[in-house]
C-alpha positions in Angstrom: 129.8 11.7 71.3 126.3 10.9 72.0 126.2 13.3 74.9 127.8 16.0 72.8 125.3 15.4 70.1 122.5 15.6 72.6 124.0 18.8 73.9 124.1 20.4 70.4 120.4 20.9 70.0 118.9 22.9 67.0 117.8 26.4 68.2 114.3 27.4 67.3 113.9 30.3 64.7 112.6 33.4 66.4 109.5 34.8 64.6 109.2 38.5 65.1 105.8 40.1 65.4 104.7 42.1 62.3 105.2 45.8 62.8 102.0 47.9 62.3 102.4 50.9 59.9 100.7 53.8 61.5 101.5 56.2 58.7 99.6 54.5 55.9 97.1 57.3 55.7 99.7 59.6 54.2 99.6 57.7 51.0 95.8 58.3 50.5 96.2 61.9 51.6 99.0 62.5 49.0 96.8 61.0 46.3 93.9 63.3 47.3 96.2 66.4 47.3 97.5 65.4 43.8 93.9 65.1 42.4 92.9 68.4 43.9 96.0 70.0 42.3 95.1 68.6 38.9 91.5 69.8 39.4 92.7 73.4 40.1 95.0 73.3 37.1 92.2 72.3 34.8 89.9 75.0 36.2 92.6 77.6 35.8 93.2 76.5 32.2 89.5 76.7 31.5 89.3 80.2 32.9 91.8 81.4 30.3 89.3 81.7 27.3 90.5 82.3 23.8 88.5 85.2 22.4 88.4 83.8 18.8 87.3 80.4 20.0 84.6 82.0 22.2 83.4 84.1 19.3 82.9 80.9 17.3 81.1 79.3 20.2 78.9 82.4 20.6 78.0 82.3 16.9 77.0 78.7 17.2 74.9 79.3 20.2 73.2 82.2 18.5 72.3 80.1 15.5 71.0 77.3 17.8 68.9 79.3 20.2 67.8 82.1 17.8 69.1 84.9 20.0 72.2 87.1 19.7 75.2 86.1 21.8 77.8 88.7 22.4 81.5 87.8 22.4 83.4 88.2 25.6 84.7 91.6 26.1 86.7 93.5 28.7 84.7 95.9 30.9 85.8 99.3 32.0 87.6 97.9 35.0 89.7 95.7 32.9 88.2 92.5 34.1 86.6 90.0 31.8 82.9 89.8 31.4 81.2 86.7 32.6 80.6 83.9 30.1 76.9 83.8 31.1 76.5 87.5 30.1 76.5 86.4 26.4 74.0 83.6 26.7 70.3 84.1 25.6 67.5 84.3 28.0 66.0 81.0 29.3 63.9 79.2 26.8 60.2 78.6 27.6 60.0 74.8 27.2 56.2 74.8 27.5 55.9 77.4 24.7 58.3 75.3 22.6 56.1 72.2 23.0 53.0 74.2 22.0 54.9 75.5 18.9 55.9 72.0 18.0 52.3 70.8 18.1 51.3 73.8 16.0 54.0 73.1 13.5 52.9 69.5 13.3 49.3 70.6 12.9 50.3 72.8 10.0 52.4 70.1 8.4 49.4 67.6 8.6 47.2 70.3 7.1 49.6 70.7 4.3 49.6 67.0 3.7 45.8 66.9 3.7 45.7 69.8 1.3 48.2 68.2 -1.0 46.2 64.9 -0.9 43.0 66.7 -1.7 44.7 68.6 -4.5 46.1 65.4 -6.0 42.6 63.7 -5.8 41.1 66.7 -7.5 43.7 66.7 -10.3 43.2 62.9 -10.8 39.4 63.4 -11.0 39.8 66.2 -13.5 42.3 64.0 -15.5 39.8 61.1 -15.6 37.0 63.4 -16.7 39.2 64.8 -19.5 40.1 61.3 -20.5 36.5 60.2 -20.6 35.5 63.3 -22.6 38.3 62.6 -25.1 37.2 59.0 -25.5 33.5 59.9 -25.8 34.2 62.5 -28.5 36.2 59.9 -30.5 33.5 57.2 -30.2 30.8 59.7 -31.0 32.7 60.7 -34.2 32.9 57.1 -35.3 29.2 56.7 -34.6 28.3 59.7 -36.8 30.6 58.4 -39.6 28.9 54.9 -39.5 25.5 56.4 -39.4 26.3 58.6 -42.4 27.7 55.7 -44.3 24.6 53.6 -43.7 22.4 56.4 -44.8 24.4 56.9 -48.0 24.1 53.2 -48.6 20.3 53.3 -48.3 20.0 51.7 -44.8 19.3 54.7 -42.5 17.5 52.6 -39.9 19.5 49.5 -40.0 21.4 50.3 -36.8 20.9 51.8 -33.3 23.7 53.3 -31.3 24.7 53.7 -27.7 28.0 54.5 -25.9 28.5 52.7 -22.6 31.4 51.5 -20.5 32.5 49.1 -23.3 32.6 51.8 -25.9 30.5 52.4 -29.0 27.9 49.7 -29.5 26.3 49.5 -33.0 23.2 47.3 -32.8 22.5 45.9 -36.2 19.1 44.2 -36.3 19.6 40.9 -38.0 15.9 40.1 -38.7 15.3 40.7 -42.4 18.7 42.4 -42.8 21.7 40.2 -41.9 20.2 36.7 -41.6 17.2 34.6 -42.2 15.6 32.8 -39.2 17.8 30.2 -37.6 20.5 30.9 -40.2 24.0 32.3 -39.9 24.4 33.0 -43.7 24.6 36.7 -44.6 21.7 38.0 -46.7 22.4 40.3 -49.6 21.2 43.3 -47.5 23.5 42.2 -44.7 26.5 42.2 -47.1 25.6 45.7 -48.2 25.3 46.9 -44.6 28.7 45.5 -43.7 30.3 46.9 -46.8 29.1 50.4 -45.7 30.4 49.9 -42.1 33.7 48.2 -42.9 35.7 51.3 -44.1 34.8 53.2 -41.0 35.8 50.3 -38.7 39.1 49.9 -40.6 40.0 53.6 -39.9 39.7 53.4 -36.1 42.7 52.1 -33.9 40.3 50.5 -31.4 39.7 46.8 -30.9 36.4 45.6 -32.3 34.2 42.8 -30.8 31.3 41.2 -32.6 28.6 40.0 -30.4 25.8 37.6 -31.6 22.4 37.7 -29.9 19.1 35.8 -30.4 15.6 36.2 -29.2 14.1 33.9 -26.5 12.4 31.5 -29.0 14.2 28.1 -28.9 15.6 26.7 -32.1 13.7 24.1 -34.0 14.5 20.6 -32.7 16.5 18.7 -35.2 17.6 21.9 -36.9 21.2 23.0 -37.8 21.9 24.3 -34.3 21.3 22.5 -31.0 20.6 25.8 -29.2 20.7 29.6 -29.5 24.2 29.6 -28.1 25.6 28.0 -31.2 23.4 30.1 -33.4 24.4 33.4 -31.9 28.1 32.5 -31.9 28.1 31.4 -35.5 26.4 34.6 -36.6 29.1 36.6 -34.8 32.0 34.7 -36.4 30.3 35.0 -39.8 30.5 38.8 -39.5 34.2 38.6 -38.4 35.1 36.4 -41.3 33.4 38.8 -43.8 35.1 41.9 -42.3 38.5 40.2 -42.6 37.8 39.7 -46.4 37.2 43.4 -46.6 40.7 44.2 -45.3 40.1 44.3 -41.6 43.2 43.1 -39.6 42.2 39.8 -37.9 44.2 40.9 -34.8 41.7 43.7 -33.9 38.6 41.5 -34.2 37.0 39.1 -31.8 33.6 37.2 -31.7 31.3 36.0 -29.0 27.8 34.7 -28.7 25.3 35.4 -25.9 22.2 33.6 -27.1 19.1 35.3 -25.5 20.8 36.3 -22.2 21.2 40.1 -23.0 18.0 41.3 -24.6 17.6 44.9 -25.6 14.0 45.1 -24.5 12.0 42.7 -22.2 10.9 39.5 -23.8 7.3 40.3 -22.8 7.3 43.2 -25.4 5.8 42.0 -28.7 8.6 43.6 -30.7 11.2 41.7 -28.7 11.2 38.8 -31.2 12.7 41.0 -33.9 14.6 43.7 -31.8 16.5 41.3 -29.6 17.7 39.2 -32.6 20.7 41.2 -33.6 24.5 41.5 -34.0 26.3 44.1 -31.9 29.5 45.7 -33.4 31.3 47.0 -30.3 34.1 49.5 -30.9 36.0 49.1 -27.6 37.1 52.2 -25.7 40.9 52.7 -25.3 40.4 54.7 -22.1 41.0 53.6 -18.5 38.3 51.8 -16.5 37.6 54.9 -14.5 37.1 57.0 -17.6 35.0 54.3 -19.3 32.7 54.2 -16.3 31.7 57.8 -17.2 30.9 57.2 -20.9 27.3 56.2 -20.4 26.6 59.3 -18.3 28.2 61.5 -21.0 26.0 59.7 -23.7 22.9 60.4 -21.6 23.9 64.0 -21.0 24.1 64.4 -24.8 20.5 63.2 -25.3 21.3 59.7 -26.6 
């Protein structure tokens, strides 16, 4: 059995050599032919132009290029005219660039002109506003001056119109107060009685400013300095105007001591002129218009 088993040996599997396919190129060739056929079909379909659709295309091209585009027509021989026959002439790109720059230049010029026009209109509006404010303040000045004249105090006040508004300088020496005093004199009460109705009639805010001359207060007196004296004089006027029916909300008071003289302290009359109370009718105009008030006052000879 052993010899038989040895004689029955397992045969080796025969491995055949892989056969080379020499016709593989036909697959690629067939693909290429198929693609070419598809290409020709597409080209043929594109050559069959719908006249209505082409007319719409021509209209769109005409609007875009600014030149007439004729629809496709059939010539005398029965053949269709070329699509290119209806297209406009070539566009000059260089000329187009130049026109763009020109258009931009005109647009910038229009912007500059509009800005200049707006600036001119604003300037005219400010001038008109300043003129309106000045006329209103000048009318108040004339009314106050007429009231003081009627009350027998024609020279009790001096006037100016500046960037603040109407300033009524009431000289306090011998009129409103005694020296180093904030108590109103009898003449001062009559002056305020004449002014109060005119001040009540205006819608403007009113600021009372107290001023002193440069002479220091007496040591040991009722006031430690001219600051307290000038402020007390201003508040005294405010309190009196309130008793005459002036709304407290439109009044304010401040003291400047001797820091804002009307005339230089070297002038002999500075002792009496600089000691005063200023009643300021504040302008309701804008800051730009208020800046022109002093010039208008000077132009009117004041």
